[in-house]
N, C-alpha and C positions, 0 to 999 in steps of 0.2 A: 830658575832660578831664578827660575826665580830671579827677579830683579836683584841685582847686587848694588842684583843685585847686587844689597847690599850687597860688593866688595866695597857681597859678599860680599823677586827678587827675588817666587818668588822670590825675592829676594830676599823672604830671605836670605831681584835683586837681582853687597854687599859685600876697604875690602876686608880687612881682618874683622870688621864688625859682623860680617856674615859668617855663619857656620854652615858651609855648603860643600859641594860634592867632589868626585874622585878623579884622580889622574895618576901618573906614574911618579915614583920618586923615593922608594925605600921607606924605612921605618915600619911601624906596625899600626894596624887599625884595630887591634884587639884591645880588650879591657886589661890594662896593666896597672890598675890602681891597687897594687899590693895583694892581689888574690882575694878570694872570697866572693860570695854571691849576695845579691840583694834579697832582703826579706821585707815583710810588711811592716809599716810603721815609720814614725819619725818625720822630720822636716828636712827637705833638701833646700839649700840656700844657693841661689844663682846670683852671682855678682856680675854686674855689667856696667859699662860706662854709659851706654846710650839707651834712651827710652825706646820702646816699641813704636812702630809707626802708628798702628791702629789696632784696637781690640776688635773692630768690625772686620770680618774676613772678606766682605765685599770691597773693602778699601785697601786692606793690607796685602802686600805681595812680595815682601822681601824675606830673605832667608832667616834673619833673626826672629821675626815674629811667626814665621811658619812653624818653627819648632815649638813655640808656645801654643799655637792653635791646636796642635796635636793633643794637648792635655785637656782642652775644654770643648772641642768640636769634633764632630764625626761627619763623614760624607758617604755616599753610596759605595764608593771604591776608595781605597787608599794604598799608599806604598807599603810594601812589606816592612816588618820591623828590621832594624839594623843588624840584629843577630840571626836573621833568617838565612837559609842556605842561598837564597837569591834575593838580596836586599833591594834590587832594582825592580822586582816583580810587582805587578799590580794585584791586589787581593781584595775580596769583598769586605766591606766594612758594615754599613747599615743594610746593604743589599745581601740577599741570600747567596748570590753568585755573581760572577762577572756578567756583563751585558750580553743579551741575545740580539745579534744583528740580523736584520733582514737581508735578503739576497743582494740588494743593492747597497748595503752598508750605510744607508741613509736613515734607517729607522732602528732605534735601539731600545730594548725593553729591559726593565729592572723590576724585581720584586723585593719589597722591604722585608727584613726579618720581623718576626712577631716579637712583641714585648719591648721594643726600643722606645725610650721616652726622653722628653726634655726634663730639665731640672725642676720644672713645675709639676711634674707627675703626668702631664698630658702626653698621650701617645704621639710619636712622630709618624705622620701620615704622608701619603703621596702628595697631597695638596701642600703640605708644609715644605716638602722637598722642592716642589715646583715654585712655590712662593719665594723661598730662600734664594734659589737660583735666579729667578726673574729680577731680584733686587739689583743684580749686576748691570742691568740696562738703564738704571736711573743715572742721569748725567752727573749728579753730584756725588752719589754714593758709590757707583760702580767704577771705581778707578783702580781696581785690583787686577787680578788675573784676567786676560782678555779672551781666552780661547773659546769659552762658551758663547760669547757674543759674536765671535767670528764664525762659529760653526752652526749654531742652532738657527733654524729658519724662521726667525722672528719677523713679524710684519714690518714693512718700512715705517720708520718714524716711531717705533715702539720705544717708550721711555720708562719701563719698569712698572711695577704694580701700583705704586702710589699715584702715578700720573695717567697711566694707560690701561690699568686693570690687568686681567689675566693674560698670560702669554699663551696664545693658541698653539704654538709649535711644541708645547709640552702637554701631553694628555695624561689624565689620571682616571682611568676607567673604574678603578675601585680604590679603597683606602691604602692598599699595599702595592699598587702597580703604577709605574711611571714610564711613559713612552716619549722618547725624544725624536723629533723630526729634524734632520740636518739639511743644510743647503747642498752639501756635496758629500760623497763617501769619505769617511775618516776612520781607518782601521784601528787607530789608537784612542778611540773615544773613551774607553775605560780610564785611561790615564788623565784625560781632561776632567773627568768627574772626581779625581782626587785633589783637584785644586781648591784653595780656600773659598773661592767664589761659588762652590757647589754645596756649601753648608746649609742645611735646612733651618728654617725659623718658623715659629707659629704664624699662621696667616694673619696679616694686619699689623705685625709688630715691626719695630726697627726703622720707622720713618724719621726723616730729618737727621738729627744728631743723637738719637736715642742710644745707639750702641757705641757712642764715643767713650762713655764711662761705665757702661753696664753691658751685660751679655745675657743670652739665654743659652745655657750649656746643654750639650748633648753628649759630651765626653765624660771621662771619669772624675773631672774636677770642675768646680764652680768658683766664681769670683767671691772672695771673702772681703777683701779691702782693696781699694785702688786709690793711690795718691799719685797723680800724673807727675812724671819726672823724678819720683822718689821710690815708691814701693808698690808692688803687686803681691797680694797674698791669695793663695788658692786653698780651698778646702774640698773634701770629698763631696762628690755629687751622689747622694743616696739613691737617686733614680737610675744611675748607670748600673747595668747588669753585666758583670764580667762574662757570663755565659754567652752573651751576644757579641763579644769583642775578643777576637783572637790576636789582636795586634798590640794593644796597650796592657801592660802588666799592672800599672798603677800601684807600685809598691809603697811610696810615701803616703802618709796621712795628709801632709800639707806640703805646699811649695811656697817659698818666699823669694821674690825677685827684688834685689836691691839695686837701684838705678842711680846713675850719676857719680859712680866711683871712678876715679882716675885709673887707667889701665895699669900704670906702674904700681899703684896701691893694691889693686887686685892681685897682681903677681906676688907682691910681698906677703900678702895675707895667705895666699895659697901655699907659698913656700914654707912659711912659718907654721901653718896648720894648727893654730891655737884655738881653744874653746870651740865655738860652733863652726869654725872654719874647717874642721875635720869633715864636716858634712856639706862643704861648699864646692862649687864648680863654676866654670866660666867658659867664655869663648877662647879663641886662640891666644896664647901668651904674647906679650910684646917681644919684638925682635931683640931688644936689649937684654931680655931675660934668658934667652936660649943658652948662652954660655954658662949660666949658673945651674943648669939642669943636669950636670954631668956627675953629680955625686950618686953613689949607689942607691941611697934612699929615695932621691928624686927621680932617678932613671926608672925605678920600679913603678913609678906612678905615671910617667909620661906616655901619652897616646899621640902618635904622629899619623896624620892621614892626609895624603895628597888630595887635591881638589879638582873638580871639573869646572870651576869658575874662572872665567877669563877676566882679567883686568885690562881695560883698554881706554883709549882716548876717543870719544865720539866727536866727529867733526861736523858741525852744523852746515850742511850743504846749501842752506838757504842764505847764508851770510857771505858777503863778498870779503875777501877773494876766495873763500872756501867753496864757492860754487864752481870753481875751475878745477877739474880733475888733476891738472898738472900741479896745482898748488898742494892738493891733498897728497898726491904721490910724493911731492918734495918733502912734506912733513914726515911721511913714512920713512924716507931715506935719511932724513936729518936726525931723527931721534936716536939718542945713545941708549939702547935698551939695557946695556950692561950697567950703566950708572943708575938707571931706574931700578934694576934688579938689586944693586947694592943698597939703594934707599929702602927697598922693600925688606931687606934683611939678609941678602945674599942667597947663594944657591941652596942652602939648607931650607930656606923659607919659601923659595919660589923657583920656577923654571921659565926662562925666556920663551915667549911665544911669537911665532911669525904667521900663524894661521888663526882663523876665527874659532874653529872647533878644537877644544883641548883633546889630547890623545886618548882620553878614556871615553869620549863620546863617540858612539858608533857613527861612522861616516867621516871620521878624521883621516886626513892624508897629509904627509909632510911635504911642504914646499916653502919657498921664500922668494917672493916677488921683489923684495926690496933689500937685497943682501948688503952686508958691509963686513969689513974685516973685524973679527972679534966682537961683532954686535955693537960697535961703538958709533955707527952711523957713517953714511957716505956723504960728506959735506960737498964734494965736487959735483956729484950727481944731483943733489938737492938744489944747489946753486944754479946749475944748468937749467933745471925745470922751472925754477922761480924766474929766471931771466926770460925763458921762453914765454912765460905767462905774463910778463910785464912787471915783475917785482924783483929786479936785480938787487935791490938793497933791503928786501924783506918788507915787513909790515907789522902792525900792532895786532895783538890777539888777546882776548879775555878768556881765561880758563876757569870754569866752575869746579870747585873742589869741596869735599867734606871737611869739616873742622875736626880732623883726625890726624894725630901726629905723623903716622906713616904716609897718609895721602899727601900731607904737606911736604914731607921729604921727597916724595916722588915728583911733586909739582916743581920743587926747586931744581931737581935734576933735569926736568924737562926744560925749565927756563934756560939753564946753561947749555943744553943741547941745541935748542932752537936759536939761541943768541948767536951761535956760530954762523948762521946763514941769514942773520939780520932780522929774525922774527922776535919781536919784543913781547914777552908774555906777561900780562898782568893777572894776578890771582884774585878770584872772587870767592871768598871763603863762606860757606853756607853751613848752618847748624845741621848736625847729623840727622836729627829728628825730622827735619823738613827738606833735606837735600833731595831725595828722590821725587818728592812731590813737586819741588821747584823746577828741577831739570826736566821733569816730565810734563811741564806746562810750557809749550813753545813760546808763548808770549813773554816768559820770564827767562828763557834760555839765552846764553851768550854764545860765543863762537865755538867753544869746545868744552868738554868736561872729562875728568877722570872718573870713570865709573866701572861697573863690572856687570857680568851676566853669568847666571848659573842655569843650566837646563832644569826644567821641572821633572823631566825623566831623561835618563841618559841612554836609553835604548835606541834613540834616533836623534837626528838634529831638528826634529819638527818643532821643538820648543827652544831652539837656539837661533836659527837663521830667520824664520818668519817673523817673530816678534821684533827683531832688531832691524829688518830691512824690507818688510812689506809696506810699500808706499801708500797703500790704501788704508792702512791702519794708523796713520798719523792722526792723533787725537788732540783736542784742545786741552784736555786734562788726562793724566795717567798715560801719557805717551811713552812708548818703549823705543820707538824708532828715533833715537836722539839725533841721528844724522839727518833725519827727515829725507832720507833717500826715497825718491819716487822714480823708479825705473821699470818700464813696462815689461822688459825681458825678464827681469828678476821676478816680478810679480807673477808672470806666466809660468816660470819654472817652479815657483812655490806651489801654485795651484796643481800643476801636473804631478809633482813629486808627492804632495800630500794625498793625492787620490790613489796612489799606487798601493795595491794590496800585498805585493811582494816586498816585505820590509827590507830584505837583504839587497834587492835591486834598488830600492828607494835610497838606501844609505850610500850607494855608489853615486847616485845622482846628487845627493846632498853634498858629497865631497866635491863634485864638479862645480856646484853652485858656490861653495865656499870660495874657491879660487876666482870665479867670475866676479863675485862681489868685491874681493880684494883688488881686482884690477881697477875697480871704480874708486877704491881707497876712501870709503866713508868713515873708516875707523883706523886707528893704529893699535894693533894687538901689542900688549906689553908683556904680561907674564901670567902664569897659572900658579897660584899659591898653594903651599902646604898648610895644613892646620895642625897646630901643636897645642895639645890640651894638658893641663895639670890638675886633674880632679883631686879633691880632698882624700885623705887616706881612708876614710870611712865610706866613700862613695863607690858604688859598683854599677856595672852596666854601661859604662862609657865606651861604647863601641861605635866607631865612625868609619865604616868601610868606604864612604865617599866624602869624608870630611864633614858630614852632616850629622849633628847630634840628634839623637832620638830620645827625648825625655820620657817617652812611653815605656821604656825598659830600664830606666835609671832608678836606683833606690839606694838604701843604706845597708851596710853589712850588719851594723849593730845600732838599732834605733835608740838605744839608751844613751849613746855617746853624744857629747856636745851639748 
């Protein structure tokens, strides 16, 4: 998740700005947009408040942009379509099949499908796959999904193809065969290759900022126009062959993303459904809009999907006094999670969380190390710990937040919570488009941040706990371990569990690690949100079994409308 992600990154990640994955909570994840199926043709309009982070998949990693990437890029392996019988499953995309692992699970081999091409008409070759992936090691470009860099056995000091040449740990014995050599066994490597950082590109392309405003498409759509902060329009990629792609239906002829529209305005337009807005869709509605969605006509269109994304406060353990575990534990006790829930939109919009792993992620177990009556916080226990740490009157703290109304409401609730124990919270508001890059740069980080995380796959916690708490992965840019936790025992557990080939046994170990990390209190879990979508009456295929929109199966019922 995805970094939240955006919250939901990828992030994908991102928190209502993120359209990401599943938890418990009622409602439906089915397509309720008035019945009817998508057909070929027309233009789907996506209305959004925030710009995408990057068009370049080596840089972007939040939930919002990941859904966009699915339209224009392909990878060797990808997540199944949202309407599949198992939407969590990994399925072949550019590859003929899932990977063939050697006995030691450290060597993985893939064979490309015949006939796959870039938008230029050039065939996608094994060398293009290798080149696209190796871009992730470039220190300026490779700030997105970290897993390939962590797993592939690259030479020490390798800095990507533009600076260091070819990556020896990926072999291409012929034009259609790619062989990966890993540092350690990793039984979920297929899932790693579904990440945006595994997108192929023609050898030699994409240096510097080339892909900031342009792309080389391998998916069913190509960039038609791009005005940063305003509009992105996609057209069909004539070189995409549907016979090679079982995941993307590519119903619309065109997509138009309109950026910079206030959330309340988006909701008003979707409710009214006038003109071209019958063909419009967006991310989750604003909390203030929910009460208005009770009429029969609107209820018929509502899609509600619980999420696997955790909203949390990251506590920077390198900053005093947050370097003292007692102070971090005190903050966990002091936070009034009920007031934060109300700021999020109430229990219809989210569920309070006391664990790191949401309930829908394999490895989740219920526990609460920092209990309080009614979830309102234990002021006495928090004060006791602060006194023991030498801060009986509290201290000042700067909290990084996105310039998003809901996040600001959450932050104000936190200010009131922590004020009760003498912690004075100042808010540092950062533009949504640069928020994740800013807090992912330790030199620009402050004491804490409200952020979120969504797993890139929910079948295990391998993309939840390691990115957030592996101390060896703290990076100067694109850092996911916002707490900058560096704990040898945690790192050792991560290595041990990730090498386990029995995934059921591994999930039990992830559960134990969840609790061990929370004893160190590097974060404060806040809640897991629901996603509530209101697609236009002419939009079909809005299926979100994990709260994650899949544009690849979305289309219009009647392309002549609007």
